[in-house]
C-alpha angles and dihedrals in degrees: 000000000000091000090049090051091049092052090050090048092051092051092055093069139274120342120254089257092055092042086054092050092048090050092049090048089049090053095048093050091048089052091054094046091048091052089049097049104027100031125237091290094047096048096098125164091254093057093044095051090043090057091045092046094231138115121265094245091070089067088059090041099054103023108018094225145003094266090062091044090055094046090053095043089055089047088055090050093047093047090051088052093053090047090052092056091048096238106181094012111127089203088066093058095048127093128036127323093264096053092045094053091045088055090049095048112033098058089066087069101026089070091063091066087065091064134308093221095073091052091063089074090077091061088055094051097044087054088050094051089070089070105023113071097197096054089044089055090046093049092050090048091052089050095052090048093051098047093045090052095047092042092051093049091050094046093051091049091050091051089056092053091048096260135124119209135171102260095202095052093042090052092049094044093052095041091053092049095045093046091048093048088046091053092052089050095050096047092042105242107194113259093014111116132179090243092050092049091052090048092052095053097040089053089049093053095044093053091047096052096035102250120143094225142001098166093071112055093197093054116117 
């Protein structure tokens, strides 16, 4: 009887826990979108809940206050960035050096093709990090993760080419170049294209580790 009742419950829709998870995700996504569109000062609880299509009381129910909502929204953005780079994904580490580095670099720019508006949320959170210590800490942690990931990828590729490079310096250098090129693409600097930004970073990495080319995946 209990099994039958459970099956009937399952068919009526998502569980209370699942509905709660969906609602929290909706609020986090609405927060990111609001910061992207309205700026950090314009991302009010009213605008966020309006975008999410929920009442203001749910922010207090799930997050307690706006500060915690912003912290968790940035955590979602940071975790998505880690996933995009394939951190912890064994598949990203497979294949030859050229393939691995292309998988480490190209996603940074491919995400722009999905819409530049969402990318503007990063600018708002970076501004917020100047006054919010928790977001500052999380942003620093993300930076360390990214530079370590890129540095290790570059150092491993260099070893395969008979070179030895400073992994930490290489990671910081590639991250700085990629982030600068990404910013130029997002804000629409004249003459800067996504393809050109990708090529710049690929050529930098190839020169650093001693590969003849990364821009052409078919190159020997």
